[in-house]
C-alpha positions, 0 to 999 in steps of 0.5 A: 113494640114489646122490645121497646116496653122491656127496654123502657122498663129496664131503664126505669129499674136502672135509674131507680137503683142508681138513685137509691144510693143517693136517695133523700131520707127526707121529703124536702128533696128541693132543699139547697145544701149550702155552707153554714157557720162552723161549730167546733163542739164535735169531739169525734172529728178526724182532723188534719190541722184545722180541717175536721171531718166528722159524722162519716157514714155510708148508706147500705146498698141493695143486693143488686145495686152497683153504686153506694154513697158516703156522707160526712161533715167537713169543717174548715177551721182555718183562715184559708179557703179549701176545696175537696177535689176528689175521693177514692176507695180501695179497689176491693170496695168499688172501681172508683169514687166521685164527688157528686151533687143531687139535682132536680130535673137534670140533663141526663146526657151529662150525668147518667149516660146518654139516651133519654129518660122521661120526657124525651128531651134528655131530662128526667121528669118534666115541669109537672113531675120533676125527678132527682138525679146526680152529677159529678162535680170537679170540686166542692168549695170548703170556705174558711171558717165554714162547714159543708155537709155532705148528706142524702139529697145533696153532696156526697161521695158516690162509689161506682161499681161496688165489688160487694153490697155495703152491709150494715155494721161494716166500715170502709175507708175513703181517701179524700183529696183537698186542695190545701189539706192534701189527702185525708183518709176517714172510716165510714160506718155502713148504716141504713140511716144517718147517725 
């Protein structure tokens, strides 16, 4: 029985540290993140033709965390739909990068490994007490003329198996792969809160 309690406590700690990287700065965890009309007033955007990427930042990570998260705004100023297919970082930053979305009361068997956490049916939390988790997505649509925000509590780039903690004030390069715009590399400033 003692081993079981230690195992459950360890699983809870791992889940808490993993979700910290994707955590929501706001109390509106149930907010759905969708596309909005494009606003072309941001002059700090890094552009690739008419696809603009701005507001790129990474959240600081706790010393023991093995994951980190990168956020940004992607504006598709073209008349053709595009999609973000993936992301990567140098091996000196993390083992790999994946595009994730944050979900509520999710099925952990497809997103955070196998085994049960929470109510015993493979999900985190229950109907009375839903919990947030994350899952990898194959592509993130960027419709023509619209803007998609990657922000805490929504879509993000997940850095997996960090080599070192992400420390405030440093920068990391992230390469994004788009269906139409190809590969684009952006610099993310590591911060404790969104810019």
